[in-house]
Backbone as XML, in Angstrom:
<?xml version="1.0"?>
<chain id="A" units="angstrom">
  <residue number="1" name="MET">
    <atom name="N" x="0.391" y="-0.896" z="0.174"/>
    <atom name="CA" x="0.074" y="0.033" z="0.228"/>
    <atom name="C" x="1.055" y="1.415" z="-0.045"/>
  </residue>
  <residue number="2" name="LEU">
    <atom name="N" x="1.910" y="0.846" z="1.311"/>
    <atom name="CA" x="2.842" y="2.243" z="0.997"/>
    <atom name="C" x="3.520" y="2.296" z="-0.545"/>
  </residue>
  <residue number="3" name="LYS">
    <atom name="N" x="4.011" y="2.103" z="-1.209"/>
    <atom name="CA" x="4.926" y="1.375" z="-2.618"/>
    <atom name="C" x="3.923" y="2.416" z="-3.785"/>
  </residue>
  <residue number="4" name="SER">
    <atom name="N" x="2.555" y="1.815" z="-3.119"/>
    <atom name="CA" x="1.397" y="2.140" z="-4.958"/>
    <atom name="C" x="1.356" y="3.992" z="-4.456"/>
  </residue>
  <residue number="5" name="LYS">
    <atom name="N" x="1.379" y="4.128" z="-3.569"/>
    <atom name="CA" x="1.126" y="5.707" z="-2.406"/>
    <atom name="C" x="2.182" y="6.985" z="-3.256"/>
  </residue>
  <residue number="6" name="TYR">
    <atom name="N" x="3.875" y="6.112" z="-2.831"/>
    <atom name="CA" x="4.928" y="6.930" z="-3.367"/>
    <atom name="C" x="4.522" y="6.706" z="-5.201"/>
  </residue>
  <residue number="7" name="LEU">
    <atom name="N" x="4.097" y="5.744" z="-5.485"/>
    <atom name="CA" x="4.044" y="5.609" z="-6.685"/>
    <atom name="C" x="3.134" y="6.762" z="-7.575"/>
  </residue>
  <residue number="8" name="HIS">
    <atom name="N" x="2.499" y="6.755" z="-7.013"/>
    <atom name="CA" x="0.467" y="7.973" z="-7.134"/>
    <atom name="C" x="1.402" y="9.197" z="-7.009"/>
  </residue>
  <residue number="9" name="THR">
    <atom name="N" x="2.405" y="9.614" z="-6.189"/>
    <atom name="CA" x="2.554" y="10.500" z="-5.764"/>
    <atom name="C" x="3.311" y="10.869" z="-7.084"/>
  </residue>
  <residue number="10" name="PHE">
    <atom name="N" x="4.866" y="9.939" z="-7.133"/>
    <atom name="CA" x="5.844" y="10.756" z="-8.258"/>
    <atom name="C" x="4.749" y="10.065" z="-9.801"/>
  </residue>
  <residue number="11" name="LEU">
    <atom name="N" x="3.719" y="10.064" z="-9.887"/>
    <atom name="CA" x="3.192" y="9.963" z="-11.519"/>
    <atom name="C" x="2.624" y="11.259" z="-11.676"/>
  </residue>
  <residue number="12" name="ILE">
    <atom name="N" x="2.104" y="11.365" z="-10.281"/>
    <atom name="CA" x="1.469" y="12.693" z="-10.300"/>
    <atom name="C" x="2.407" y="14.105" z="-10.926"/>
  </residue>
  <residue number="13" name="SER">
    <atom name="N" x="3.118" y="14.042" z="-9.818"/>
    <atom name="CA" x="4.055" y="15.140" z="-9.977"/>
    <atom name="C" x="5.340" y="14.824" z="-11.316"/>
  </residue>
  <residue number="14" name="LEU">
    <atom name="N" x="5.040" y="13.805" z="-12.087"/>
    <atom name="CA" x="6.285" y="14.079" z="-13.270"/>
    <atom name="C" x="5.501" y="14.502" z="-13.864"/>
  </residue>
  <residue number="15" name="GLY">
    <atom name="N" x="3.484" y="14.089" z="-13.752"/>
    <atom name="CA" x="2.930" y="14.807" z="-14.984"/>
    <atom name="C" x="2.872" y="16.224" z="-14.702"/>
  </residue>
  <residue number="16" name="PHE">
    <atom name="N" x="2.733" y="17.121" z="-13.263"/>
    <atom name="CA" x="2.859" y="18.276" z="-13.563"/>
    <atom name="C" x="4.228" y="18.979" z="-14.008"/>
  </residue>
  <residue number="17" name="LEU">
    <atom name="N" x="4.832" y="18.587" z="-13.840"/>
    <atom name="CA" x="6.180" y="19.072" z="-14.387"/>
    <atom name="C" x="6.543" y="18.534" z="-16.355"/>
  </residue>
  <residue number="18" name="TYR">
    <atom name="N" x="5.493" y="17.818" z="-16.367"/>
    <atom name="CA" x="5.267" y="17.491" z="-18.251"/>
    <atom name="C" x="4.188" y="18.971" z="-18.546"/>
  </residue>
  <residue number="19" name="SER">
    <atom name="N" x="3.488" y="19.021" z="-17.939"/>
    <atom name="CA" x="3.099" y="19.818" z="-18.149"/>
    <atom name="C" x="3.050" y="21.425" z="-18.585"/>
  </residue>
  <residue number="20" name="LEU">
    <atom name="N" x="4.077" y="21.620" z="-17.584"/>
    <atom name="CA" x="4.405" y="23.127" z="-16.959"/>
    <atom name="C" x="6.028" y="22.969" z="-18.829"/>
  </residue>
  <residue number="21" name="SER">
    <atom name="N" x="6.134" y="22.257" z="-18.859"/>
    <atom name="CA" x="7.310" y="22.223" z="-20.433"/>
    <atom name="C" x="6.522" y="22.120" z="-21.390"/>
  </residue>
  <residue number="22" name="ILE">
    <atom name="N" x="5.015" y="22.023" z="-21.797"/>
    <atom name="CA" x="4.532" y="22.015" z="-23.103"/>
    <atom name="C" x="5.095" y="24.068" z="-23.513"/>
  </residue>
  <residue number="23" name="PRO">
    <atom name="N" x="5.239" y="23.766" z="-24.144"/>
    <atom name="CA" x="4.908" y="25.643" z="-24.101"/>
    <atom name="C" x="3.657" y="26.667" z="-24.853"/>
  </residue>
  <residue number="24" name="SER">
    <atom name="N" x="3.879" y="27.757" z="-24.424"/>
    <atom name="CA" x="2.184" y="27.895" z="-24.741"/>
    <atom name="C" x="2.228" y="28.772" z="-26.056"/>
  </residue>
  <residue number="25" name="TYR">
    <atom name="N" x="1.010" y="29.015" z="-26.826"/>
    <atom name="CA" x="0.554" y="28.243" z="-28.573"/>
    <atom name="C" x="0.708" y="29.762" z="-28.290"/>
  </residue>
  <residue number="26" name="ALA">
    <atom name="N" x="-0.453" y="30.531" z="-27.609"/>
    <atom name="CA" x="-0.423" y="32.020" z="-27.776"/>
    <atom name="C" x="0.601" y="33.137" z="-27.695"/>
  </residue>
  <residue number="27" name="TYR">
    <atom name="N" x="0.164" y="34.404" z="-28.093"/>
    <atom name="CA" x="1.164" y="34.831" z="-29.275"/>
    <atom name="C" x="0.574" y="35.939" z="-29.930"/>
  </residue>
  <residue number="28" name="TRP">
    <atom name="N" x="1.265" y="36.776" z="-30.009"/>
    <atom name="CA" x="0.592" y="38.375" z="-31.111"/>
    <atom name="C" x="2.037" y="38.273" z="-31.981"/>
  </residue>
  <residue number="29" name="GLU">
    <atom name="N" x="1.169" y="38.832" z="-32.932"/>
    <atom name="CA" x="2.072" y="38.818" z="-34.019"/>
    <atom name="C" x="1.465" y="40.731" z="-35.078"/>
  </residue>
  <residue number="30" name="ILE">
    <atom name="N" x="2.283" y="40.754" z="-35.672"/>
    <atom name="CA" x="2.281" y="42.218" z="-36.317"/>
    <atom name="C" x="1.635" y="41.494" z="-37.906"/>
  </residue>
  <residue number="31" name="ASP">
    <atom name="N" x="0.349" y="42.090" z="-38.458"/>
    <atom name="CA" x="-0.176" y="42.137" z="-39.746"/>
    <atom name="C" x="0.393" y="42.784" z="-40.058"/>
  </residue>
  <residue number="32" name="ARG">
    <atom name="N" x="1.089" y="42.607" z="-41.664"/>
    <atom name="CA" x="1.247" y="43.750" z="-42.233"/>
    <atom name="C" x="0.943" y="43.514" z="-43.585"/>
  </residue>
  <residue number="33" name="SER">
    <atom name="N" x="-0.371" y="42.406" z="-43.806"/>
    <atom name="CA" x="-0.529" y="42.340" z="-45.030"/>
    <atom name="C" x="-1.602" y="43.378" z="-45.942"/>
  </residue>
  <residue number="34" name="GLU">
    <atom name="N" x="-1.871" y="44.127" z="-44.601"/>
    <atom name="CA" x="-2.773" y="46.082" z="-45.690"/>
    <atom name="C" x="-1.592" y="46.349" z="-46.036"/>
  </residue>
  <residue number="35" name="PHE">
    <atom name="N" x="-0.435" y="46.407" z="-45.315"/>
    <atom name="CA" x="0.513" y="47.619" z="-46.125"/>
    <atom name="C" x="1.476" y="46.572" z="-47.449"/>
  </residue>
  <residue number="36" name="ASN">
    <atom name="N" x="1.888" y="45.237" z="-47.036"/>
    <atom name="CA" x="1.626" y="44.835" z="-48.572"/>
    <atom name="C" x="1.304" y="44.767" z="-49.998"/>
  </residue>
  <residue number="37" name="ASN">
    <atom name="N" x="-0.298" y="45.006" z="-50.062"/>
    <atom name="CA" x="-0.548" y="44.509" z="-50.704"/>
    <atom name="C" x="-0.807" y="46.134" z="-50.978"/>
  </residue>
  <residue number="38" name="TRP">
    <atom name="N" x="-0.798" y="47.008" z="-50.199"/>
    <atom name="CA" x="-0.633" y="48.776" z="-50.288"/>
    <atom name="C" x="0.551" y="48.692" z="-51.258"/>
  </residue>
  <residue number="39" name="LEU">
    <atom name="N" x="2.081" y="48.358" z="-50.889"/>
    <atom name="CA" x="2.787" y="48.770" z="-51.551"/>
    <atom name="C" x="3.584" y="47.724" z="-52.829"/>
  </residue>
  <residue number="40" name="CYS">
    <atom name="N" x="2.502" y="46.729" z="-53.045"/>
    <atom name="CA" x="2.224" y="45.586" z="-54.127"/>
    <atom name="C" x="1.854" y="46.879" z="-55.666"/>
  </residue>
  <residue number="41" name="GLN">
    <atom name="N" x="0.796" y="47.878" z="-54.518"/>
    <atom name="CA" x="-0.822" y="47.861" z="-56.154"/>
    <atom name="C" x="0.408" y="49.347" z="-55.584"/>
  </residue>
  <residue number="42" name="SER">
    <atom name="N" x="0.833" y="49.643" z="-55.423"/>
    <atom name="CA" x="1.856" y="51.729" z="-55.838"/>
    <atom name="C" x="3.058" y="51.079" z="-56.325"/>
  </residue>
  <residue number="43" name="ASN">
    <atom name="N" x="3.780" y="50.292" z="-56.587"/>
    <atom name="CA" x="4.838" y="50.151" z="-56.691"/>
    <atom name="C" x="5.179" y="48.304" z="-58.168"/>
  </residue>
  <residue number="44" name="PRO">
    <atom name="N" x="4.444" y="48.530" z="-58.740"/>
    <atom name="CA" x="4.128" y="46.853" z="-59.428"/>
    <atom name="C" x="5.724" y="46.823" z="-60.191"/>
  </residue>
  <residue number="45" name="LYS">
    <atom name="N" x="6.788" y="47.548" z="-60.220"/>
    <atom name="CA" x="8.197" y="47.084" z="-60.569"/>
    <atom name="C" x="8.660" y="46.084" z="-59.558"/>
  </residue>
  <residue number="46" name="HIS">
    <atom name="N" x="8.217" y="46.149" z="-58.202"/>
    <atom name="CA" x="9.217" y="45.694" z="-57.063"/>
    <atom name="C" x="8.267" y="44.247" z="-56.626"/>
  </residue>
  <residue number="47" name="TYR">
    <atom name="N" x="7.715" y="43.963" z="-57.482"/>
    <atom name="CA" x="6.084" y="43.699" z="-56.846"/>
    <atom name="C" x="6.910" y="42.235" z="-56.069"/>
  </residue>
  <residue number="48" name="TYR">
    <atom name="N" x="8.165" y="41.728" z="-56.540"/>
    <atom name="CA" x="8.814" y="40.394" z="-56.189"/>
    <atom name="C" x="9.464" y="40.749" z="-54.943"/>
  </residue>
  <residue number="49" name="MET">
    <atom name="N" x="9.622" y="41.982" z="-54.913"/>
    <atom name="CA" x="9.819" y="42.414" z="-52.777"/>
    <atom name="C" x="8.821" y="42.675" z="-52.750"/>
  </residue>
  <residue number="50" name="PHE">
    <atom name="N" x="7.493" y="43.124" z="-52.638"/>
    <atom name="CA" x="6.296" y="43.775" z="-52.125"/>
    <atom name="C" x="5.992" y="42.573" z="-51.879"/>
  </residue>
  <residue number="51" name="CYS">
    <atom name="N" x="5.175" y="41.917" z="-52.938"/>
    <atom name="CA" x="3.926" y="41.583" z="-53.259"/>
    <atom name="C" x="4.356" y="39.801" z="-52.186"/>
  </residue>
  <residue number="52" name="SER">
    <atom name="N" x="5.102" y="39.716" z="-52.090"/>
    <atom name="CA" x="5.295" y="37.507" z="-51.937"/>
    <atom name="C" x="6.418" y="38.255" z="-50.065"/>
  </residue>
  <residue number="53" name="ALA">
    <atom name="N" x="5.770" y="39.063" z="-49.701"/>
    <atom name="CA" x="6.590" y="39.139" z="-48.509"/>
    <atom name="C" x="5.183" y="38.144" z="-47.644"/>
  </residue>
  <residue number="54" name="PRO">
    <atom name="N" x="5.734" y="38.193" z="-46.014"/>
    <atom name="CA" x="5.357" y="36.853" z="-45.206"/>
    <atom name="C" x="4.352" y="38.479" z="-45.384"/>
  </residue>
  <residue number="55" name="SER">
    <atom name="N" x="3.018" y="38.233" z="-44.729"/>
    <atom name="CA" x="1.698" y="38.379" z="-44.136"/>
    <atom name="C" x="2.018" y="39.548" z="-43.445"/>
  </residue>
  <residue number="56" name="ARG">
    <atom name="N" x="2.581" y="38.757" z="-41.829"/>
    <atom name="CA" x="3.029" y="38.507" z="-40.520"/>
    <atom name="C" x="4.200" y="38.259" z="-40.365"/>
  </residue>
  <residue number="57" name="ILE">
    <atom name="N" x="4.592" y="39.272" z="-38.917"/>
    <atom name="CA" x="6.271" y="38.688" z="-38.580"/>
    <atom name="C" x="5.811" y="39.278" z="-37.748"/>
  </residue>
  <residue number="58" name="GLY">
    <atom name="N" x="7.008" y="38.798" z="-36.681"/>
    <atom name="CA" x="7.091" y="38.750" z="-35.064"/>
    <atom name="C" x="6.577" y="37.907" z="-34.323"/>
  </residue>
  <residue number="59" name="LYS">
    <atom name="N" x="7.087" y="37.528" z="-33.338"/>
    <atom name="CA" x="6.401" y="36.092" z="-32.010"/>
    <atom name="C" x="6.398" y="37.269" z="-31.014"/>
  </residue>
  <residue number="60" name="PHE">
    <atom name="N" x="5.641" y="37.900" z="-30.525"/>
    <atom name="CA" x="5.719" y="38.589" z="-29.194"/>
    <atom name="C" x="4.816" y="38.314" z="-28.218"/>
  </residue>
  <residue number="61" name="ALA">
    <atom name="N" x="5.266" y="38.060" z="-26.939"/>
    <atom name="CA" x="4.441" y="37.099" z="-25.893"/>
    <atom name="C" x="3.341" y="37.867" z="-25.391"/>
  </residue>
  <residue number="62" name="THR">
    <atom name="N" x="2.881" y="39.505" z="-25.639"/>
    <atom name="CA" x="1.305" y="40.547" z="-24.880"/>
    <atom name="C" x="1.247" y="40.810" z="-26.515"/>
  </residue>
  <residue number="63" name="TYR">
    <atom name="N" x="0.296" y="41.264" z="-26.402"/>
    <atom name="CA" x="0.414" y="42.906" z="-27.012"/>
    <atom name="C" x="0.754" y="44.043" z="-26.927"/>
  </residue>
  <residue number="64" name="GLN">
    <atom name="N" x="0.870" y="44.255" z="-26.085"/>
    <atom name="CA" x="1.906" y="45.027" z="-25.640"/>
    <atom name="C" x="3.358" y="45.750" z="-26.832"/>
  </residue>
  <residue number="65" name="GLU">
    <atom name="N" x="3.792" y="44.023" z="-25.958"/>
    <atom name="CA" x="5.066" y="43.906" z="-26.615"/>
    <atom name="C" x="5.152" y="44.450" z="-28.717"/>
  </residue>
  <residue number="66" name="CYS">
    <atom name="N" x="3.638" y="43.622" z="-28.633"/>
    <atom name="CA" x="3.150" y="43.603" z="-29.873"/>
    <atom name="C" x="3.619" y="45.386" z="-30.544"/>
  </residue>
  <residue number="67" name="GLU">
    <atom name="N" x="2.465" y="46.015" z="-30.236"/>
    <atom name="CA" x="2.234" y="47.462" z="-30.464"/>
    <atom name="C" x="3.711" y="48.275" z="-30.187"/>
  </residue>
  <residue number="68" name="ASP">
    <atom name="N" x="4.462" y="48.144" z="-28.906"/>
    <atom name="CA" x="5.567" y="48.550" z="-28.935"/>
    <atom name="C" x="6.653" y="48.157" z="-30.267"/>
  </residue>
  <residue number="69" name="VAL">
    <atom name="N" x="6.945" y="46.962" z="-30.445"/>
    <atom name="CA" x="7.403" y="46.893" z="-31.859"/>
    <atom name="C" x="6.787" y="47.576" z="-32.607"/>
  </residue>
  <residue number="70" name="ARG">
    <atom name="N" x="5.585" y="47.786" z="-33.095"/>
    <atom name="CA" x="5.255" y="48.016" z="-34.249"/>
    <atom name="C" x="4.584" y="49.504" z="-34.838"/>
  </residue>
  <residue number="71" name="ARG">
    <atom name="N" x="4.871" y="50.090" z="-32.994"/>
    <atom name="CA" x="5.268" y="52.197" z="-33.673"/>
    <atom name="C" x="6.387" y="52.241" z="-33.717"/>
  </residue>
  <residue number="72" name="LYS">
    <atom name="N" x="6.881" y="51.775" z="-32.951"/>
    <atom name="CA" x="8.661" y="51.979" z="-33.324"/>
    <atom name="C" x="8.762" y="52.963" z="-34.936"/>
  </residue>
  <residue number="73" name="ASN">
    <atom name="N" x="8.452" y="52.272" z="-35.554"/>
    <atom name="CA" x="8.745" y="52.697" z="-37.102"/>
    <atom name="C" x="7.227" y="53.936" z="-35.916"/>
  </residue>
  <residue number="74" name="SER">
    <atom name="N" x="8.061" y="54.909" z="-37.368"/>
    <atom name="CA" x="6.988" y="55.919" z="-37.319"/>
    <atom name="C" x="6.456" y="55.995" z="-38.344"/>
  </residue>
  <residue number="75" name="ASP">
    <atom name="N" x="6.489" y="55.082" z="-39.644"/>
    <atom name="CA" x="5.385" y="56.311" z="-41.231"/>
    <atom name="C" x="4.704" y="56.161" z="-40.635"/>
  </residue>
  <residue number="76" name="ILE">
    <atom name="N" x="3.795" y="56.564" z="-41.031"/>
    <atom name="CA" x="2.216" y="56.745" z="-41.058"/>
    <atom name="C" x="1.754" y="55.393" z="-42.084"/>
  </residue>
  <residue number="77" name="SER">
    <atom name="N" x="2.421" y="55.813" z="-42.812"/>
    <atom name="CA" x="1.248" y="54.870" z="-43.687"/>
    <atom name="C" x="1.079" y="53.301" z="-43.114"/>
  </residue>
  <residue number="78" name="TRP">
    <atom name="N" x="3.012" y="52.920" z="-42.397"/>
    <atom name="CA" x="2.746" y="51.579" z="-41.589"/>
    <atom name="C" x="2.346" y="51.538" z="-40.331"/>
  </residue>
  <residue number="79" name="LEU">
    <atom name="N" x="2.244" y="52.201" z="-39.538"/>
    <atom name="CA" x="0.921" y="52.929" z="-38.863"/>
    <atom name="C" x="-0.313" y="52.469" z="-38.707"/>
  </residue>
  <residue number="80" name="ARG">
    <atom name="N" x="-0.537" y="53.291" z="-40.092"/>
    <atom name="CA" x="-2.310" y="52.581" z="-40.560"/>
    <atom name="C" x="-2.305" y="51.371" z="-40.967"/>
  </residue>
  <residue number="81" name="ARG">
    <atom name="N" x="-1.697" y="51.224" z="-42.076"/>
    <atom name="CA" x="-1.822" y="49.397" z="-42.524"/>
    <atom name="C" x="-1.446" y="48.195" z="-41.386"/>
  </residue>
  <residue number="82" name="THR">
    <atom name="N" x="-0.733" y="48.400" z="-39.966"/>
    <atom name="CA" x="-0.534" y="47.388" z="-39.519"/>
    <atom name="C" x="-1.465" y="47.117" z="-38.525"/>
  </residue>
  <residue number="83" name="ARG">
    <atom name="N" x="-1.399" y="46.281" z="-38.208"/>
    <atom name="CA" x="-2.580" y="46.042" z="-36.851"/>
    <atom name="C" x="-1.136" y="44.939" z="-35.661"/>
  </residue>
  <residue number="84" name="CYS">
    <atom name="N" x="-1.773" y="44.407" z="-34.750"/>
    <atom name="CA" x="-1.379" y="43.540" z="-33.836"/>
    <atom name="C" x="-2.692" y="42.416" z="-33.448"/>
  </residue>
  <residue number="85" name="VAL">
    <atom name="N" x="-2.361" y="41.275" z="-34.465"/>
    <atom name="CA" x="-3.446" y="39.821" z="-34.107"/>
    <atom name="C" x="-3.096" y="39.165" z="-32.810"/>
  </residue>
  <residue number="86" name="ASP">
    <atom name="N" x="-4.106" y="38.352" z="-32.856"/>
    <atom name="CA" x="-3.863" y="37.248" z="-31.802"/>
    <atom name="C" x="-3.030" y="36.077" z="-32.971"/>
  </residue>
  <residue number="87" name="TYR">
    <atom name="N" x="-2.351" y="35.009" z="-32.847"/>
    <atom name="CA" x="-1.498" y="34.035" z="-33.850"/>
    <atom name="C" x="-2.851" y="33.303" z="-35.069"/>
  </residue>
  <residue number="88" name="ASN">
    <atom name="N" x="-3.984" y="32.867" z="-34.059"/>
    <atom name="CA" x="-4.506" y="32.612" z="-34.816"/>
    <atom name="C" x="-5.800" y="33.078" z="-35.124"/>
  </residue>
  <residue number="89" name="GLU">
    <atom name="N" x="-5.614" y="34.483" z="-35.442"/>
    <atom name="CA" x="-7.170" y="35.408" z="-36.034"/>
    <atom name="C" x="-6.583" y="35.321" z="-37.519"/>
  </residue>
  <residue number="90" name="PRO">
    <atom name="N" x="-7.402" y="35.349" z="-38.727"/>
    <atom name="CA" x="-7.561" y="35.417" z="-39.581"/>
    <atom name="C" x="-6.628" y="36.403" z="-40.099"/>
  </residue>
  <residue number="91" name="SER">
    <atom name="N" x="-6.020" y="36.697" z="-41.141"/>
    <atom name="CA" x="-5.226" y="37.829" z="-42.043"/>
    <atom name="C" x="-6.285" y="38.675" z="-42.494"/>
  </residue>
  <residue number="92" name="SER">
    <atom name="N" x="-6.228" y="39.960" z="-42.476"/>
    <atom name="CA" x="-6.911" y="40.811" z="-44.036"/>
    <atom name="C" x="-6.255" y="40.108" z="-44.895"/>
  </residue>
  <residue number="93" name="SER">
    <atom name="N" x="-7.304" y="40.588" z="-45.658"/>
    <atom name="CA" x="-7.863" y="40.264" z="-47.225"/>
    <atom name="C" x="-6.912" y="40.362" z="-48.198"/>
  </residue>
  <residue number="94" name="TYR">
    <atom name="N" x="-5.463" y="40.116" z="-47.739"/>
    <atom name="CA" x="-4.315" y="40.441" z="-48.575"/>
    <atom name="C" x="-3.646" y="39.529" z="-48.976"/>
  </residue>
  <residue number="95" name="THR">
    <atom name="N" x="-3.895" y="38.895" z="-49.652"/>
    <atom name="CA" x="-2.868" y="37.157" z="-49.959"/>
    <atom name="C" x="-1.737" y="37.630" z="-51.405"/>
  </residue>
  <residue number="96" name="PRO">
    <atom name="N" x="-0.451" y="36.843" z="-50.569"/>
    <atom name="CA" x="0.703" y="36.667" z="-51.310"/>
    <atom name="C" x="0.476" y="36.939" z="-52.921"/>
  </residue>
  <residue number="97" name="SER">
    <atom name="N" x="-1.081" y="36.069" z="-54.017"/>
    <atom name="CA" x="-1.114" y="35.450" z="-54.770"/>
    <atom name="C" x="-1.861" y="36.614" z="-56.033"/>
  </residue>
  <residue number="98" name="GLN">
    <atom name="N" x="-1.724" y="37.478" z="-55.141"/>
    <atom name="CA" x="-2.527" y="38.442" z="-55.788"/>
    <atom name="C" x="-1.193" y="39.608" z="-56.780"/>
  </residue>
  <residue number="99" name="GLN">
    <atom name="N" x="-1.869" y="39.981" z="-57.790"/>
    <atom name="CA" x="-1.284" y="40.037" z="-58.709"/>
    <atom name="C" x="-0.996" y="42.138" z="-58.666"/>
  </residue>
  <residue number="100" name="PRO">
    <atom name="N" x="-0.166" y="42.399" z="-58.621"/>
    <atom name="CA" x="-0.680" y="44.445" z="-59.026"/>
    <atom name="C" x="-0.789" y="44.610" z="-59.727"/>
  </residue>
  <residue number="101" name="ILE">
    <atom name="N" x="-1.795" y="45.809" z="-59.684"/>
    <atom name="CA" x="-2.859" y="46.642" z="-60.803"/>
    <atom name="C" x="-1.254" y="47.157" z="-61.255"/>
  </residue>
  <residue number="102" name="ARG">
    <atom name="N" x="-1.947" y="47.717" z="-62.994"/>
    <atom name="CA" x="-1.543" y="47.874" z="-63.472"/>
    <atom name="C" x="-1.669" y="48.637" z="-65.487"/>
  </residue>
</chain>
């Protein structure tokens, strides 16, 4: 009976430690899909640079960290066309396969 109690305590402790080692998947990203789309539309000769750029960048633990990094760039076009989003929130309407308007 005593062995069983120790084994039970050990297994519970092991399970607890294992659960602590599982990474948390909640994080924030900068969604720049609207900014990419704007650049792609306004600079068609640089299509490959702007139109195929990733729509999301960064991996921040909190919304505030994401906003702090996003706001470091003082370009008004960047600030208007980017936003911090939860990692599982769908991106804006921009998709990298869109062709520029010529």
